[in-house]
C-alpha positions in Angstrom: 113.9 110.8 100.7 115.7 113.7 102.1 118.6 113.8 104.6 116.1 114.1 107.4 114.0 111.1 106.2 113.4 108.1 108.4 112.3 104.7 107.1 110.5 102.4 109.4 109.3 98.8 108.9 105.8 98.7 110.4 103.4 95.9 111.1 99.9 97.2 111.3 97.3 95.5 113.4 93.9 96.9 112.1 90.6 96.5 114.0 92.1 97.2 117.4 90.1 98.8 120.2 92.3 101.9 119.9 95.4 103.2 118.0 98.6 102.4 119.9 102.2 101.4 119.6 102.5 97.8 120.6 106.2 97.2 120.6 108.4 95.4 118.1 108.2 92.0 116.4 110.6 90.6 113.8 112.4 94.0 113.4 109.1 95.8 112.7 107.3 98.4 114.8 103.9 97.0 115.7 101.1 99.6 115.5 97.5 98.7 116.5 95.0 100.7 114.4 91.3 101.0 115.3 90.2 101.4 111.7 89.2 98.2 109.8 91.3 96.9 106.9 88.7 98.0 104.4 89.0 100.4 101.4 92.3 101.8 102.7 90.9 103.0 106.0 93.6 101.3 108.1 96.4 102.8 105.9 95.0 106.3 106.3 94.6 105.8 110.1 98.1 104.4 110.3 99.5 107.5 108.4 97.6 109.9 110.7 98.7 108.0 113.9 102.4 107.8 112.9 102.4 111.5 112.0 100.8 112.4 115.4 103.4 110.3 117.3 106.3 111.7 115.3 105.0 115.3 115.6 105.0 115.9 111.9 102.4 116.8 109.3 100.4 113.9 107.8 101.8 114.8 104.3 105.2 114.0 105.7 104.4 110.3 106.2 104.1 108.0 103.2 103.8 104.3 102.6 106.6 103.1 100.5 105.2 99.5 100.1 102.8 97.1 101.6 99.6 99.1 101.1 97.6 95.8 100.8 99.4 93.8 103.5 100.1 94.1 107.2 103.8 95.0 106.7 
């Protein structure tokens, strides 16, 4: 990570009615994602949504861990 990198703990909530920030729980940013938790669809949607919210390119957002869990 570079000097301008930001690391967030995120708790994804897949299968929501729409993508949205839902606040904070247990020191993690809760993000509702409309995509289902199937075949990586929710992870891809999470990356797209976080990039949009942060105003950065999708390639600038990466999952460091938790690709198969909610956190």
